[in-house]
N, C-alpha and C positions, 0 to 999 in steps of 0.2 A: 620734622625730618624723620622721626621714628615712625610716624604714621605712613609716610611715603615708603620707608623700607618695608614695613609690614605689608603694605599693599603689593609691593613688588614681589615679596615672598609668596603671597597668596596667588598672584598671577602666575608665577613660576610653577607653583604646585599644581595649578590647573592645567599646565602643559603636559602633565603625565598622560601618556597615550593610553587609550582604552582598547584599541584594536590595531592590527597591522593593516596598513593601507598606503594610499598615495597622497602626496602633497606637493607644493611647489618646490620643496627641497629634495624631492625624489620619492622613493618608495620607503615608507617607514616600516621598520621591523622592531617589535617590542616584546619583551618578556618580563613577567612580574614574579617576584619571589626573593627569598633570601639566598644570597650567594656571594662568594668572594670575587669571582670573575665570570663574566658572560661574554662569549664571542659568537660571531655569526659566520657560518660557512655556507657558501652558496655556489650554484652552478656557474654564475658569471665569472668566478675565479676560485676554483677549489684549492688552489695552492696558497691563497692568502686569506687568512681569517681576519675578520674585522672586530676590533674590540668595541664593546657596547658601553655606553655611558649610563651611570646609575643616577636616578633622581627619585628619592624617597621610595626605594624598593622597586621602582620601574626601570628596566634597562632598555635602552633604545639606541637606534642608529638609523641613518638614512643612506640609501644606496641609489645612485642614478642608474636607472635601467630603461631600456627600450621596451615598448609594449610587447608582451609575450608571456611565456610560462617559465618558471625557474624553480629547480629543486633547491632546498635549503634545510639546514638544521641549526639549532642553537647548541653551543658548547658551554655547559654550565659546570663550572669547577672541573673542567676537563672531560665531562661526560656529554656525549652527543644525545640530544633529545629532539623529538618532534615539537613543533609549535603547538602548545596545548589549546590555543583558541582558534586554530585553523585546521579543520579536519580534512581539507582537500589534500590528497596524497598522489604520489607518482614515483616512478623508478628512474634513477640515473645510475648508469653503470652497474645495474643489477641490484642496487640497494634502494630500499624504500625511503622516501623523504617527504617532508611537507612541500607543498607546491604553492608558490606565489604567482597569482595571475595578475599581471600588470596591465591596466587600462586607465589612461589618464582622463578619459572623457567623463564629464559630469554625470552622476547618477541621480535621476529624479526619485524623489520619495513619494509614496502614495499611501493613503489610508481612507477608510470609509467611516464617516462620523456624522451622526445626525442627518442621515439621508443624503449626505454629500460625499462625492469622490473628491478628495483634496490632494492636489499634486504640489509638491515643493521642489524648488530648485529650477523651475522653468523660467526662461527669459521671455517667453511668448506662449500663446495657447499651445498646449501639448498635443492637441488634435483639432484641426480646423473643421472637421466634419461634425463635431459636437459643440454644444453651447457652453463651453467653459467660460467662466467669468473670473476676472482677477479680483482677489481679495487680499490686500496687503502684498506680501511676497509670495502668496500661494495662488493657485488657480483651482476653481471649484466647479463641479458639475452636479446639478441636482438630479440624482439618479431616480428619484421618485417619479419623475416625469417620463422615464424610459418605459417601454413596453415590458410586461412581466416576462421573465425568462432569463436565459443566460446572455451575458454580454462580455465581449473581449475587445478591449479598446487599445490600440497601439499608441504609445506615448513617446514623443520626442520633441525637443525644443532646443534650437540652436545647435551647439556641438555636443549635446548630451547623448548618452547611450540610449539606444532604443529599448523600451520596456513595454510590458503588457499589464493592463489592469483587467483582471478576470473576476467576475462576480455575477451573482444572480439577483434578480429583483422579484418582488412578489412573495408568495408563500414558499417558494423553493429556496429563498434566501436563508430560511431557518434550518435547512437540511444539514445533518451531520452524518458522517459515514456509519455511525452506529445505527442510523435509521435505514440503511440500505438492505434490500433483499435483492441479491445478485442472481442473475440468470445467465448461465454459461451457454453460449451459442458456438457450436462448431459449424462455421458458415456453410461449407460445402454439403453438410448433412442436415441442414435445417429445411429451408423451403426454396424451391426453384422458382424464382419470380420472373425470370427472363431466359427462355430456352435458347435465345439467339447467342448468348455468350458461353454456352456449354462447349467445352473443349473435346477433342477426340480422345478415344481410349489410348492409354499409355502402354498397354501390355501388362499392367499389374493385375493381380487377382481382382475380381469384380468388387469384392467387399473392401478392397484397399485401393480402389481407383476413384477418380472424380465422379460425383453423382449429380452435380448440377446446382446445388444450393448457392445462393448469392445474396448480395446486400439488398437487392430489390425484394427478395423474399422476406428478409428481416423487416424491411420497411413496411411491407404489406401487413405483417403481424402486429407491428406497432400501430398502424393506422386503423386496423380493424378492432383494436382494443384488447387483444389477447393478453399482452403483458400487464396492462392496467387492471384488467379483471383478475389477474393472478397476483396482484399486489406487488408487482415487480417495479422497482424504481432505479435499477442499475443493470446494465447489460455488460457482460464480459464476452468479447468476440475473440475468436482464435486469430492468429497472426494474419494480417492482410497482405503481407509482402508477396510479390510474384515468386512462385516456386517452380522447380524444374518441370519440363514437359515429359520426361521419360519415366521409366520405372527402375527400381533398385532393389537389391536383395534385402530381405527383412532380417531382423535379429536372429531368427531361427535358422538362417542360412539356406532356406528352402524356397520360401514364397517371395514373389515380387510385389513391391508396394510403391505407391506414388506419393507425391507431396501435397495431396488434397487437404491435409490438415493445416498446412501453412508454416510448419516448423523447420523447413529447409529453404530459407530465403536465398534467392539468386540475385535480387536487386535490393539495394538499401532503401530506396525512396520511390517505390512503384507499387501500386495496388494491382494485384493479379487480375488480368482482364476476365478470367473465368469467374471472379467475384463481381464483375461489373465495372471495374476501374475506379478512378478517383471520384468521378461525378456520383456514382452510385453510393460510395461510402459517405461522401459529403451529404447527400440527400438523406441517407439513413440516420446520420448523427443529428441533422437538423430536425428530422421527424421525431427522434427520441427526445431531444430537448424540448420540442413543442409539447410533448406529452409528459414532461417533467421527469424524464428518465435520463440518468447519467450513462455515459459510455466509457468503458474501460477496455483498452486493446491489449492483447497479448504481445509481448515484445521479447525477442530472443537475443540474449546477450552472450551466450556461451559459444555459439558456433554459427557457421553459415554452411551452405552447400558448396561442393567443390566447383560448381559453375558460377559462383558468385563473383561479381566484378572485383571485390576486394581480394579474394583468393587468387584471381588471375593476375591482378596488377600489383599486389603487395604481399607476396608469399611470406615476407619477413614478419608480417603481422600475426602469424599463427604459430602455435606450438607444434613441435615435431614429436608428439607423444605416442604412447602405445594405445592399443585398442582396449577400452574400458572392459574389465571383467575377464580378460584373458590372463594367461599365466604371467605372474610377476607384474600384473597391472591391475591392482585392486581398485575398486570404485572409490574407496575412501582415501587410501594412501596416495593415489595418483589423481585425485578428483580435480585438480587444477590444470592438468595438462593432458589427460587421456582423452581419446576421441570416442564419441558415442558410436559412430560407424566410420569406416575408413573413407567414406565420401563426404564426411562432415568435418571440415577443418576446424580446429579448436582455437578460438580467439585468445591471443596473448595479451591480457590486460596490463601486463608490465610494460608493454610497448606503448609509449605515450601517444604516438600518432594513431595507433589503432584504438586506444581507449577513448581519446577525445573525439574521434570520428564516430564511434558507436553512440556516444552520448549525444553528439550533434544530431545524429539520425533520430534518436529518441525524441529530442526536442522538436525536430521537424514534424514528426508524426502528430505530436500533441498539438502543436500550433496550427499545422495545415488543416487538420480535421476537427479542431476544437474539442479534443478529447478531455475527459474528466479524470482519467487515471490510467495506469499501466499495470498489467499483471506481468511480473518479471519472472521469466522462465529459468529454471535450473540455477537458482541463486548460489548454492554451496559449491558449484563447479566453476565459479569465477572468483578472482581475488576480492577481498573485502572492499578495496577502494572502488571497485566497479559500482557497488551499490551506494557508497557514501558520495562519491563524486557525482553520480547521476542525480541523487536526491538533492544535493546542494545546488546544482545548476537548475533543476526543476523549480526549486524554491525561489531562486533569484529571478527566474524568468516569468513564473506564472502565479506565485503564491503571495505576492506582496500586499494584496488587499485582505488576505486572510482566507481566501478560498483554497481548499486543500485539493491538490491533485493526488488522489489516493494511489499509493504504491503498495500493491499486494504481491508478496513473494511466494515462490514455490521452492521450499527447502524440504525435500522429500526425506522424512524420517519415519520411525516406527514406534511401536509400543513394546517395551522390553520386559515387562513383568509387573507384578502387583504393587511394588513399592516405589516411592518417589526416588529412592536411591538408584534403583535399576533404570529409571527414566531420566536421570539428571542430565545425561549427555544429550538426550533427545530434545529436552526443553532448552538446554544451553545453546545448542546449535541453531535452533530456530530463533531464539532471543538475540543471538549474536548480530543479526542484521537489522534489528528493529531499534530505531532511535529517532531523535529529532532530525538528525542528518542521515537518515536511513529509511528503511521501509516503515510504512504506517502499520502494517500487520502482515500476517501470513496465513496460508491455508493451515488449519489446525490438524496436522497429520497425527499427532499423538492421540488426540481425542477420537479421530476417525478410527484408528486401529484399535484403540482401547474399547470403544463402545459399539461401533458399527460391526466390526469383526466379531466381537465376543458377546454382544447383547442383542442388538437390534436385528441382525440377520440370522445368526446361528442359534441364539437363545442359550448358549453355553453358560453364560453368567447371568446373575439376576440384577434386579433394578437397584440394589445397593451399590453394585459395581458401576452402573450408569450414573448414579448420583455422585459417587466419589470422584470419578474422573471428570464429570461436568464441573464439579467444584474446583478441581485442580486447574482447569483452564481459566479459572478466575484468579488464581493466586500464584501461578507459576510463570506467567509471561510478564514481559516488561510493562510497567505501569503506563497506561495510556494506549497500549497496543490495541488495535481493532482487528481481532482475529476473525477468521472466516471458517466457521464450522460447516460441514457438508456430510451428506450420506452417500453420495455417488459422484463420480467425475469421469472425464474422458480417458483416464488412465486406469480405471478399475472396472471389473465386471459389474453389470447393472445390479442395482440394489434389489429390484424385485426378483431377479433370477437367483441371486444369492440367498434371499429370504425363502424362495421356493425350494432350494437345495435339492434339485432333481438329479444332480450328478454331472450335469453338462455346463454348469455355470462358469467353468474355467476354460472351456473350449473356445477356439478363435476362428477357425476356418470352415469354409463351406463343406469340405469333405468330412468334417466331423459332425457328430450330433450336437446341434446348437439349441439353446434354450427356446422354448415356445411358450404358449399361454400358461401362466402360473396358476396354482391352486388359489382358492379364496383366502386361505390362511396367510399367503404371502402378501395379499392386499391389506389384511388386518395388521400385519407387521409394518407395512409401509405407512399406515395411518399413525401408528404409535411413533414411528420414526419421524414423520413429518411434524407431528404435534410437538415432539421434543425439539426438533430443529428450529421451528418457528416461534418458540416461546422461551428460548434460552439466550444468554448474551452473545454479542458478536454481530457480524454482518453475514448472515447465512447465505449459502450459495445453493441454488438448484441447478443441477445439470439437465439440459434440455431433454424432455421426455420423461424424466423421473416423476414429474408431477402427475402423470397419468399411468405410470407403471410400465414404461418401455422395457421389454425383455432384451437380453443380450448377454453374451459371454464376455471373454476378455478382448482386448484390442486386437483386431478392428471390429469385432462383432458388437462391441458396446457403442458403436457409432453408426448404427442403422439410421436410415432416413427418418426424420420427424414424421409422425403419423397424425392424420387428421380424422380418419374414420375409426372411431374408438368403439370398443364393445362396452357392455353395460358396466363391468367391473372397472374398466379404465375410466369411463365417464364419471362413475361414482367417486373414484379416487381423485380425479381432477377437480370435481366440485368441492370435495373435502379440502383439498390443497388451497383452492381459491378462498374458501371461507376462512380458514385459519390464517392465511397470509393477510387477508384484509382485517381480521381482528388484530393482528400484530401491527398493521399499518395505523389502525385507529387508536391504539393504546400505547402511549409513550412508555409505560412501565415495562411492556414487553420488548421494547426496542432499547431503552436506555437504563432499564432497571438493574438492580443488584440481585443476583441469584442467592437464595438461601433455602436450605432443606427444611421442609415442613414435616414430612414423614417418609421414611424409606423402608421397604420390606422386600421380600423376594419378588413379588409380582406387582407391587404398587409403589409408585413414586409420586409424592406430592411436594411441590416446591412453590415458593413465592418469588415474584419479581417485583421489586420495590424501588420507588423513587421517593423523594421527600414529600411528594403530594399524592401519591397513589400506591396501591398495592394490588397485585393480582395473584390468585392461587390457581395453579395448574395441577391436575391430577391425571396421571397416566396409569391405567389399570389393565394389565394383560391377564389378570386372573379372574376369580369368581366375584360375584356381587359382594360388596362389603360396605361398612359404614366408617365415617370419619368425623371426628368432632371439629367444628369450625364455626367462627362467627361471620364468615363470608355469606352474603345473603342475596347476591344477584348473579344469575347464570348468564354468562356470555356465550357459552357453547356447552352442549351436552344435554343429557336427560336425567340428571340427578334430581332427587327430591329432598325436601327439607322436613326434618322432624325436630322442631325447636333448634338446638345447637348441633344436631347431627345431620350429616349429609349421607344419603343413601346413594352409593356409587354402583351403577350397573356393571355387569361383567364385561370384560374386554372393551373398555370404553375410554374416551378422553373427555375430561370436564375442565372448563375454565370459568372461574368465578371472580367477581369483584365485589366491593362493598358499595351499597347504595349511598349516594352522596347525601350527606346531612347538611341541611341549610344552617349556616352559622350567622347569628346576628352580628352586625357591625355597627358600632355607634359612629355618629357623624364626625368624631374627632380622630378616628383611626383610619388608616389605609392598609389595605391588604396587598402585600407584595409577593411576587413570584420568587420564592427562595431557592428554586432549583438552579443549580449551575452544573453544566456538563462540560468537562474538558474534552478538547479534540486534539490530542497530541499526535500530535502525530503518532523414481519414476522417470523416467526419461520419457518424454513425449515421443511416441511413435517409433521408438527404436528398440524396444524391449522392456523388460520388467526389472526393477531394482528392488531388492529387499535389503535395505541399507540401515541396519540398526547398530552398526559398529561405532567405534570412537573415531572422531575426526580430528586430525592434527591441525596445528596452526598453519596459516598460509605460507609455508616456507620458513626458513630460519634467517634471522638477522643478527649480526654481531651484537655483542653486549652493549657496544657504544650506541646502539640505536634503540634501546629499550629502557624507558623510565616511566612506566605507566603510573606508579604511585606519585612520582614527582609531578607528572603532568596534571593529575587530578588535584593535587595540592595547589599547583599554580593556578588552576582554574578557579578554585575557591578564593585564592588571593585576589584574583581579578574582580570577583564579586565584591569583596571588602573594599577594594580600591575604588570601585564605582561609587559606593556609599560615601567614601571620604571625599571624592571629587564633588559630589552633590552638596555636601556640607560646606566645603570650601567655596563653592560658587555662591552659596547664600551669604557667606561671610564677606566675600568681595562686594556683593551688591550692597550689603549694609554699610561697609566701609566707604564705598563711593558716596552713598547718601550722606553719611556723616561728614566726609571731607567737603562735599559740595556745600553742605549747610554751613560749615565753619568758614569756608572761603567767602560765602556771602556775607557772614557777620563781620569779617575782618577786611572786606574789600576796600574800605576807605583808608586804610593805613599803608597801602602799598605806594 
């Protein structure tokens, strides 16, 4: 009898919930931690709190709910808190809450193991178009028999929820986003591959009007090998949404500009016909995948154009804010509700209908065009839940096999001074949006302003400054963040013109003096900059044309049409960029290695990029000929010479070294394993210029009853401990069952 009681106790202990979810008894809500009373308050009946039952430190209750979304909070000893294990958030009656999404349909599980795609929970083949084979309770697909490349398989069985298995086969299956070299394409300004889809002039200034680039032009450059030759394995394309046909006043209040850039959407799910429409985008993505290139699309979350269908049909989805940057409308203090321009309504992410619709649109673009990532525009101008909820839904829909849909953010910050203390807010604001349930990384604005502004273009500061802030990008961001360093973008004056410093690099319009052919010294600076960019950590980004030294002032002059007829200096820089990009592609240490300073002085920076298996030494010298002591003995790039343990480094040069591989004897009883493990953890465009280095407040204020961050963190830790206890108890149950069965067999004749 005691054995029976003990077994019952263990079985009850195993009933401790590990997550909030659905069951036959309704929707389960659970909280873990030490408390006297825990209650549940929810949108289904705000007037009646539900007392939760405690079981070994776990508090739980079931609520019968119809499918849908519900705000809720736990009340722990009288204090209202978010659910610490559910980061999905939303607003009810102006107050932020946890959100329960109720769907009683079965969820299929999926994993890739041993060359098999394994699906659990299916009552029949999850996709009749593929050769799934039943194995016990699972269904398996041998993915080694599929063609090399990307695969997206829709899964559904019986009454289950529809889901997607997304994965690559072949060499591309080993890709991690640290391996990416990203190339930013502003579609209208790249290549005109089909003049028949060119639209009429809008009345905007010529430099701010449509100029004919389209997705067929991008496809042509994919297929002629331009990107492959440049070592590019990820494309970032500007927004593909249909934009308005007319022209509108620019931020300067004088010039007329159009929506050629894509950041003024008027349709949520339509590819602009001037880019070639849906078929052209689909063909471009297919061509990219065939070439082993990922495609990341720009996605606007902060605003739409006034002609957008949502602005016309749902005006309550938008903030009625002031114009950013005007009197009493600071870019930072009013960042969540101010309008970039008066014709760009600002999305109210506190409106659940609006927020869920924008997320649904993002999922549509990823799924419809088989995208590999999103660049999320103007991150700090939307509520935090915009990024968290978007990331959670993307994970649920596309990432269950482990393939990462890379989310790159744009949180425009600056560089505030020479100390970490002066830049604490800059780093903190960028970090705020990076997490497992958030962005994978962001454009490294702090690094850009610290070193491109001060070292690589102007030369105002020396290479010790370059080294210091390169190091800070390794230790100031969230662990696992895949940051995106860059030397130029569609929001900044062209690198080569800034390096040339002829006085016209900040001009924008045709009536002004605009940058022209730079001096040779600017190309020398560009080589130093590209060498640094392509041999330091992160997923570096090249803005189209920078690889050959495209000249240009500020927006829109920095968006001149892509050139194909290059002069000698441009061709030389392009060949240099290709060479270094491919050295990066061929050497894992340059993609996944750890940066460490080897030697830094006024005009020379030497650093190592190191993995457990390899190490590479990079030397940037913008000064005179010099020597450096080193045991590196193999030149990957450069003209250095060896004199025993000394390297002779030419003036104004870039050198890259490795160590010659030493053959190591292996006896027949030993095996050599690969010990490297790499974790994969997850400006205003076109409307003016922001120099926003100030302090950013939290996203609005919430009553004290809504804030218990420390408590939530502690609760999360409690859940981890609880999982360990559950696993131990499960083993004890199994042992007890075996013992009881054995005893029952021995005493079976006495009954």
